[in-house]
VOGU-3710 file (C-alpha; in Angstrom, 3 decimals, decimal comma):
1> mirnhfrilv> -8,769/26,223/-6,946  -6,043/26,137/-9,605  -2,780/27,466/-8,143  0,853/27,341/-9,161  2,116/26,964/-5,606  1,441/24,206/-3,086  -0,620/24,853/0,038  0,714/22,720/2,909  -0,469/22,296/6,495  2,462/21,455/8,790
11> vnlssgkgqi> 1,396/20,118/12,196  3,862/19,807/15,077  2,457/17,379/17,654  5,099/18,365/20,213  3,909/21,971/20,303  0,312/21,222/19,403  0,383/23,881/16,689  0,010/23,981/12,920  1,103/26,351/10,188  -0,006/26,875/6,590
21> vqldgrnsea> 3,009/27,001/4,274  3,033/28,000/0,614  5,679/26,252/-1,454  6,741/26,678/-5,071  7,222/23,683/-7,376  3,964/22,946/-9,172  5,600/22,860/-12,610  8,662/20,897/-11,466  7,298/18,459/-8,831  3,582/18,464/-9,830
31> ggsglaallf> 2,197/16,862/-6,645  1,882/13,383/-5,151  5,217/11,540/-5,350  7,099/14,622/-6,514  5,616/16,854/-3,835  6,198/14,215/-1,118  9,906/13,995/-1,990  10,143/17,793/-2,114  8,589/18,004/1,357  10,817/15,312/2,842
41> nkyglpehpw> 13,836/17,223/1,579  12,470/20,298/3,368  11,317/18,724/6,643  13,045/15,334/6,851  16,254/14,431/8,672  18,033/11,986/6,324  20,842/11,070/8,728  18,588/10,549/11,740  16,667/7,305/12,415  13,069/6,726/11,399
51> ndtrqpiifa> 11,831/6,940/14,998  13,314/10,366/15,660  10,054/12,133/16,448  11,119/15,155/14,408  10,851/13,056/11,227  7,801/13,937/9,118  5,042/11,761/7,796  3,617/13,328/4,650  0,278/12,945/2,847  0,177/14,500/-0,643
61> igpltgyfpl> -2,293/14,722/-3,544  -1,903/15,875/-7,139  -3,014/18,613/-9,558  -5,789/16,476/-11,094  -7,275/15,343/-7,776  -10,935/16,293/-7,653  -11,172/17,039/-11,372  -11,018/13,718/-13,228  -12,093/10,099/-12,580  -9,665/7,779/-10,757
71> msktvcsfks> -7,457/10,629/-9,604  -8,262/9,128/-6,246  -5,000/8,256/-4,494  -2,925/9,886/-1,790  0,837/9,418/-1,465  2,085/8,873/2,087  5,852/9,254/2,505  8,110/8,737/5,507  11,359/7,221/6,682  10,542/3,543/6,999
81> pyhdqytesh> 11,004/1,439/10,146  11,548/-1,525/7,829  14,854/-0,377/6,320  15,318/3,143/7,775  15,148/4,679/4,302  12,800/7,120/2,614  9,766/5,465/1,032  6,169/5,891/-0,099  2,902/4,053/0,404  -0,259/4,806/-1,599
91> aggrsalslf> -3,941/4,578/-0,662  -7,326/5,725/-1,857  -10,627/5,677/-0,001  -11,839/9,198/0,699  -8,349/10,454/1,592  -7,534/12,337/-1,613  -10,834/14,192/-1,983  -10,870/14,997/1,719  -7,485/16,700/1,415  -8,640/18,464/-1,755
101> fanldalvit> -11,763/19,856/-0,090  -9,745/20,780/2,990  -7,958/23,147/0,578  -4,639/21,350/0,999  -2,102/19,868/-1,386  -0,387/18,084/1,480  -0,455/17,461/5,212  2,863/17,130/7,080  2,964/15,830/10,661  6,073/16,093/12,829
111> gkakqlcyvs> 6,839/15,798/16,538  5,299/13,612/19,229  2,206/14,202/21,319  2,555/13,889/25,088  -0,407/11,501/25,147  -2,096/9,304/22,562  -4,047/11,647/20,307  -5,948/12,100/17,127  -5,496/15,004/14,721  -8,554/16,597/13,152
121> vssrsldikn> -8,064/18,858/10,128  -10,491/20,854/8,005  -10,242/23,868/5,694  -10,851/26,119/8,709  -9,563/24,310/11,780  -6,954/22,105/13,407  -7,633/20,155/16,596  -5,451/17,693/18,483  -7,431/15,613/20,970  -6,311/13,267/23,742
131> vsfmkgmtvd> -7,560/9,703/23,186  -5,470/7,830/25,749  -8,454/5,538/26,322  -7,956/4,161/22,795  -4,568/2,668/23,583  -4,445/-0,917/22,315  -7,788/-0,665/20,520  -8,200/-2,553/17,277  -8,745/-0,721/14,018  -12,467/-1,491/13,938
141> esgkilrnis> -13,005/-0,537/17,595  -11,315/2,846/17,191  -13,067/3,423/13,870  -16,522/3,150/15,446  -15,617/5,642/18,162  -13,950/8,113/15,811  -16,926/8,134/13,468  -19,203/8,965/16,388  -17,089/11,738/17,892  -16,083/13,426/14,646
151> kgsghrttlr> -19,336/14,196/12,912  -18,928/16,867/10,300  -19,992/17,946/6,857  -18,264/17,346/3,555  -15,825/14,665/2,537  -14,348/12,996/5,606  -11,557/10,456/5,788  -10,497/8,479/8,841  -6,884/7,287/8,967  -6,040/5,112/11,970
161> igpagengsa> -3,623/2,540/13,329  -4,071/-0,623/15,364  -1,973/-2,315/18,035  0,729/-3,149/15,462  1,378/0,554/14,884  1,460/1,307/18,587  3,935/-1,568/19,079  6,302/-0,241/16,419  5,902/-3,152/13,995  7,642/-2,488/10,672
171> maninvdtyr> 4,632/-4,219/9,063  2,082/-1,853/10,629  -0,233/-0,160/8,161  -2,469/2,903/8,313  -6,091/1,963/7,718  -7,984/4,352/5,446  -11,774/4,384/5,660  -11,956/0,681/6,592  -11,276/-0,849/3,163  -8,090/0,898/1,983
181> hfgrlgggav> -4,585/1,103/3,465  -1,245/2,815/3,393  0,004/-0,721/3,635  3,646/-1,363/3,035  6,866/-0,476/4,855  5,478/0,506/8,236  3,667/3,840/8,049  1,551/2,731/11,007  4,634/2,533/13,228  5,616/6,080/12,209
191> lgvknckail> 2,274/7,364/13,496  2,644/5,130/16,548  5,990/6,619/17,554  4,352/10,053/17,325  1,586/8,983/19,726  -0,932/9,565/16,938  -3,755/7,025/16,861  -5,698/8,635/14,027  -5,992/11,510/11,573  -9,397/12,859/10,589
201> ihgdaifpgi> -9,612/15,098/7,539  -12,861/16,979/6,891  -13,164/18,302/3,368  -15,611/21,107/4,094  -14,533/23,803/1,636  -16,510/24,816/-1,439  -14,805/25,723/-4,721  -16,119/26,990/-8,037  -16,132/24,428/-10,829  -14,128/24,564/-14,057
211> enkeynklfe> -16,236/26,482/-16,531  -14,997/25,760/-20,030  -16,219/23,500/-22,812  -12,829/21,842/-23,251  -12,905/20,519/-19,675  -16,504/19,319/-19,895  -15,888/17,404/-23,120  -12,671/15,908/-21,815  -14,256/14,796/-18,550  -17,023/13,055/-20,476
221> kvyqqvtatd> -14,465/11,350/-22,732  -12,481/10,018/-19,779  -15,625/8,969/-17,927  -16,820/7,007/-20,942  -13,474/5,251/-21,297  -13,466/4,073/-17,695  -17,136/3,054/-17,533  -18,527/2,228/-20,960  -15,646/0,241/-22,441  -13,975/-3,042/-21,518
231> mmkkyhnlgt> -10,780/-1,213/-20,529  -11,639/-1,105/-16,808  -14,446/-3,670/-16,459  -12,094/-6,423/-15,327  -11,393/-4,465/-12,153  -15,107/-4,219/-11,357  -16,167/-7,754/-12,204  -13,941/-10,387/-10,606  -11,340/-7,744/-9,860  -7,691/-8,567/-9,312
241> panlqglndi> -8,545/-12,042/-7,871  -9,110/-13,035/-11,504  -5,298/-13,170/-11,774  -5,039/-16,142/-9,415  -6,128/-18,751/-11,937  -4,051/-17,331/-14,761  -0,852/-17,071/-12,739  -1,383/-20,556/-11,354  -1,815/-21,865/-14,911  1,547/-20,426/-16,007
251> kslpwrnlqa> 3,307/-21,629/-12,842  3,859/-18,134/-11,438  1,714/-18,166/-8,288  3,607/-18,643/-4,991  2,388/-21,579/-2,898  3,495/-22,607/0,606  6,347/-20,131/1,001  7,238/-20,358/-2,689  8,004/-24,072/-2,526  5,738/-24,412/-5,579
261> tsdpaigain> 4,339/-22,068/-8,220  1,204/-24,009/-9,153  -1,300/-26,246/-7,415  -4,530/-27,945/-8,559  -6,217/-26,676/-5,379  -6,458/-23,200/-6,949  -10,056/-23,856/-7,940  -11,064/-23,605/-4,287  -9,771/-20,034/-3,845  -9,636/-18,439/-7,284
271> gerfakdnll> -11,510/-15,287/-8,232  -14,590/-17,151/-9,382  -14,826/-19,069/-6,113  -14,558/-15,924/-3,993  -17,195/-14,198/-6,132  -19,549/-17,156/-5,808  -19,096/-17,907/-2,105  -18,079/-14,638/-0,436  -18,679/-11,519/-2,491  -21,161/-9,245/-0,776
281> rnsacsgcpv> -20,812/-6,041/-2,777  -18,475/-3,747/-4,667  -17,283/-0,412/-3,361  -15,173/2,417/-4,732  -12,775/5,138/-3,687  -14,167/8,685/-3,828  -13,826/10,046/-7,321  -13,785/6,603/-8,934  -16,733/5,209/-10,941  -15,184/1,754/-11,416
291> gcihvgyvre> -15,786/0,061/-8,058  -12,816/-2,310/-7,826  -13,105/-2,834/-4,055  -14,553/-6,301/-3,486  -16,148/-6,648/-0,073  -16,621/-10,190/1,158  -18,037/-11,522/4,390  -17,012/-13,928/7,110  -19,211/-15,471/9,762  -18,116/-15,317/13,386
301> mfdanhryif> -19,822/-17,022/16,344  -20,141/-14,624/19,264  -21,906/-16,574/22,028  -22,505/-20,051/23,425  -25,918/-20,249/21,771  -24,227/-20,475/18,364  -25,405/-17,071/17,272  -23,309/-15,489/14,553  -22,367/-12,073/13,353  -21,205/-11,347/9,823
311> kqvsydyemi> -18,067/-9,293/9,232  -17,348/-7,400/6,028  -13,768/-7,712/4,754  -12,400/-6,317/1,504  -10,185/-8,674/-0,462  -8,073/-8,622/-3,590  -5,408/-10,684/-5,323  -2,574/-9,818/-2,957  -4,465/-10,839/0,166  -5,565/-14,163/-1,318
321> fslgtmlgvt> -1,959/-14,856/-2,322  -0,383/-13,912/1,013  -3,001/-15,439/3,326  -4,171/-18,203/1,009  -1,761/-19,816/-1,425  1,391/-18,675/0,416  0,075/-20,326/3,602  -1,478/-23,312/1,839  -4,960/-22,238/3,026  -7,469/-23,312/0,395
331> ethavlsild> -10,849/-22,321/1,792  -12,240/-18,868/1,078  -13,838/-18,218/4,462  -10,622/-19,262/6,185  -8,587/-16,774/4,115  -10,994/-13,971/5,002  -10,947/-14,920/8,690  -7,158/-14,504/8,796  -7,475/-11,270/6,819  -10,074/-9,944/9,260
341> lmektgldam> -7,564/-10,330/12,100  -4,792/-8,685/10,073  -7,164/-5,757/9,579  -8,069/-5,513/13,268  -4,480/-5,459/14,479  -3,393/-3,045/11,734  -0,921/-5,306/9,935  -0,040/-5,167/6,262  -1,561/-8,435/5,077  1,052/-9,036/2,381
351> sggvalawat> 4,032/-8,715/4,720  2,257/-10,501/7,559  1,246/-13,481/5,437  4,662/-13,938/3,850  6,314/-13,673/7,276  4,039/-16,393/8,666  4,819/-18,568/5,624  8,522/-18,319/6,456  7,773/-19,116/10,118  5,834/-22,209/9,028
361> eatekglise> 8,692/-23,590/6,962  11,121/-22,711/9,749  8,900/-24,763/12,070  8,948/-27,700/9,653  12,734/-27,533/9,541  13,037/-27,374/13,332  14,449/-23,836/13,467  11,650/-22,527/15,656  9,344/-24,363/18,039  6,063/-23,779/19,818
371> qeskvklsfg> 8,089/-22,178/22,580  8,612/-19,248/20,183  5,442/-19,356/18,070  3,071/-20,390/20,926  1,081/-22,386/18,366  2,143/-25,157/16,005  2,299/-23,654/12,534  1,643/-25,916/9,558  0,626/-25,083/6,015  -3,142/-25,113/5,599
381> dseayqlatk> -3,968/-24,749/9,307  -6,055/-21,567/9,242  -6,958/-21,675/12,939  -3,276/-21,691/13,893  -2,672/-18,759/11,532  -5,493/-16,787/13,134  -3,876/-17,194/16,539  -0,448/-16,348/15,137  -1,836/-13,229/13,429  -3,128/-11,904/16,753
391> mlgngandfy> 0,248/-12,505/18,362  2,152/-10,952/15,464  -0,030/-7,834/15,486  0,145/-7,445/19,254  3,853/-8,292/19,570  3,011/-11,070/22,016  6,598/-12,169/22,728  10,194/-11,675/21,612  9,736/-13,928/18,584  6,695/-12,102/17,203
401> rllgqgtlra> 8,155/-8,690/17,953  11,275/-9,634/15,987  9,247/-11,143/13,128  7,250/-7,915/13,020  10,462/-6,079/12,142  10,772/-8,168/8,979  11,311/-11,773/7,971  15,041/-11,281/7,390  15,471/-9,953/10,931  13,892/-13,110/12,339
411> aaeyggidfa> 15,833/-15,351/9,936  19,110/-13,749/11,003  18,308/-14,773/14,573  16,773/-18,226/14,038  18,175/-19,304/10,655  16,336/-19,842/7,391  17,538/-16,856/5,368  17,777/-19,063/2,277  13,996/-19,575/2,178  12,943/-16,096/3,324
421> cvlgqemagy> 10,727/-14,776/0,530  11,947/-11,214/0,751  12,654/-8,940/-2,204  13,486/-5,683/-0,462  10,515/-6,476/1,745  8,182/-9,493/1,880  7,476/-10,413/-1,730  4,421/-9,498/-3,760  2,504/-12,372/-5,299  4,143/-12,666/-8,701
431> atgevffaaq> 6,681/-15,444/-9,230  6,840/-14,512/-12,914  10,588/-14,612/-13,367  13,923/-12,900/-13,281  12,886/-9,391/-14,301  10,243/-9,115/-11,593  12,489/-10,558/-8,880  15,213/-8,032/-9,742  12,753/-5,148/-10,087  11,051/-5,721/-6,751
441> slgfrhshld> 14,380/-6,188/-4,975  15,593/-2,809/-6,237  12,192/-1,113/-6,339  11,358/2,197/-4,721  8,364/0,824/-2,810  9,229/-2,858/-3,399  5,786/-3,085/-4,996  4,627/-5,027/-8,021  3,338/-1,651/-9,255  6,701/0,147/-9,134
451> tgaytydqkh> 7,102/-1,053/-12,711  5,404/-3,491/-15,072  8,128/-6,126/-14,559  5,624/-8,889/-13,786  3,962/-8,242/-17,144  7,314/-7,964/-18,915  8,247/-11,453/-17,682  5,052/-12,889/-19,110  5,560/-11,257/-22,508  9,283/-11,922/-22,970
461> sdqdiegavd> 10,898/-15,318/-23,027  14,158/-13,862/-24,348  16,986/-12,796/-22,044  17,744/-9,310/-23,295  19,340/-7,698/-20,224  19,790/-4,277/-21,808  16,223/-4,291/-23,119  14,796/-5,316/-19,742  16,730/-2,660/-17,819  15,812/0,052/-20,333
471> flisdeagra> 12,158/-0,958/-19,949  12,302/-0,846/-16,146  13,904/2,594/-16,057  11,554/4,192/-18,589  8,453/2,466/-17,198  9,219/3,686/-13,674  9,576/7,259/-14,941  6,168/7,017/-16,600  4,603/5,710/-13,419  6,221/8,542/-11,467
481> vmtsmvsclf> 4,105/10,912/-13,558  0,971/8,924/-12,672  1,792/8,832/-8,969  2,387/12,562/-8,994  -1,023/13,344/-10,539  -2,091/11,135/-8,284  -3,913/8,486/-10,320  -4,934/4,981/-9,426  -2,417/2,875/-11,346  -5,240/0,649/-12,587
491> argvykeell> -6,018/3,587/-14,886  -2,585/3,706/-16,494  -4,062/2,215/-19,675  -6,486/5,145/-19,879  -4,289/8,068/-18,891  -1,665/7,981/-21,596  0,710/10,942/-21,767  -1,319/12,802/-24,406  -4,541/12,482/-22,417  -2,829/13,552/-19,179
501> adclhsigyp> -1,496/16,622/-20,964  -4,990/17,468/-22,249  -6,426/17,072/-18,751  -3,827/19,363/-17,202  -4,253/21,952/-19,932  -8,044/21,960/-19,584  -7,947/22,959/-15,905  -5,239/25,608/-16,222  -1,821/23,946/-16,025  -0,368/24,523/-19,541
511> elaagldplg> 3,302/24,488/-18,447  2,874/21,226/-16,557  1,035/19,746/-19,537  3,849/20,639/-21,913  6,606/18,851/-20,033  5,395/15,451/-18,845  8,328/13,412/-20,159  11,036/15,494/-18,443  8,737/15,761/-15,402  8,689/11,977/-14,962
521> khiqklrwqt> 12,454/11,710/-15,240  12,971/14,575/-12,799  10,644/13,100/-10,168  12,153/9,646/-10,629  15,589/11,178/-10,003  14,388/13,249/-7,028  12,794/10,234/-5,326  15,924/8,109/-5,703  18,235/10,927/-4,598  16,067/11,304/-1,499
531> riatgftpeg> 16,197/7,598/-0,741  19,949/7,386/-1,371  20,430/10,290/1,063  18,777/8,105/3,727  21,124/5,167/3,173  20,012/3,132/0,158  22,762/1,357/-1,791  21,955/-1,180/-4,511  25,013/-3,179/-3,459  23,252/-3,861/-0,169
541> ttipkrffkv> 20,461/-5,756/-1,898  20,483/-9,560/-1,841  18,054/-12,085/-3,269  17,514/-15,169/-1,051  18,315/-18,560/-2,577  14,668/-19,617/-2,680  14,069/-17,362/-5,678  16,796/-19,123/-7,664  14,965/-22,449/-7,250  11,673/-21,267/-8,722
551> ktwkgaidse> 10,248/-22,910/-11,837  7,769/-21,057/-14,032  6,157/-21,785/-17,395  9,507/-20,786/-18,969  11,406/-23,344/-16,881  13,834/-22,921/-14,010  15,030/-19,457/-13,029  18,305/-18,622/-14,767  20,587/-17,440/-11,964  23,090/-15,828/-14,328
561> ylns> 20,359/-13,806/-16,041  18,802/-12,780/-12,697  22,148/-11,710/-11,242  23,042/-9,799/-14,398
//
């Protein structure tokens, strides 16, 4: 299925019709991030608001999807309800292979359905079905129904939103196959405004394999590197929760709304503790042999006879930070119970947890009361956070609806901007220092994976501004190549430029293979030009005062260095 053009399905929910479009650009935009930006420039309306129903939401894969291990991600791009600018969110699950076997490089959805619907796509069909009865359903409730009514052969992915997406929360995610998410910056609200509850993609096409010795040998080499060496084992074993103890030890782990960066209570919720007390099994995205998804369990009483059911919840570092240390919750089952409710309502757990941490400190300082929050919020009170999570996801009152638009929106109304832990959006869990704070504030996705700034902070105690900025710019360009392939970024240590070039060459993309360095710079430029066209200005970025009061293993944050 090697082709030098892109094959795109464009679905207009207003008309109920779809069209296959062929688009040039394989050697210049590659796929993934590059293709998503190319498509937004073709179908997006930069000067119109995010909730203009003509705006597209785009799902794109890359040229190596389906051919090599860990090429397992899909890029979702849209105009964000969080800041009304162009952005991306990435997810795995079965989404990438389902698109691949549906014979598509990308799916573009525009318009608005007259009634709540789901979109079903395969290599041979497009159906748009009325599911008005699903209005208000949680992610798990709708998932059970969709799996029953959409039986089909081949790779199948189920993308769906919860009440948060229907309510237009800027923190609403798109759940992917239960354990993965297009999480950040409000993709769920974009589907919600289109009256789209779910997207089902059936990968039912059959393609001939690559028949050459070069490809076979290269596949085996890559497979061995990701399975038989120590390079990727850390992601399978304890997984990213292993970082909790290390970051706590170097005073870089946010606690209680970033009022501290270390706490002796870490032993109760570090990676080892979760593995011992909660880990049920490992899972993996399609096309990935590593198995980094850690599925834990929580126990929930469901009747007066004290009978329990056990819920499976996937966890990683970011969720334990945002719903554990950031909220002062130091019991593993309690963290997973809050996370389970975030999942049901369709909230991004990172943004939701950080927002509730701000609300807790605002409560302590008397800026908000139970009249707004409906429950007394205090650090460590997991039962109160479970109730607050339900209200945040469902937009229970004016306060929670405003908080769902972003912590800074709520702080502008109630006060407390100084201690809002927002770096472009609610912070990721790395209080490593000045370079990371600056990088996330000005990041494309405001993600810790936009660049390796969190690692740079840990490796550099010097204050070389020019060196740090040069690193951030070049590192982002390199990652733009990875997110255009589209690789899991955990595999960035495996897929160096030379290996990526060999992979592309082996399956029939020699021109793409020959120009990876200029490709990364071009896609980096295209993404930023697209975002700038929708209103981004670096001068509009501010860093709340809380970040200037942080102390790490290197000492207090240097405000002059951070500002520079």
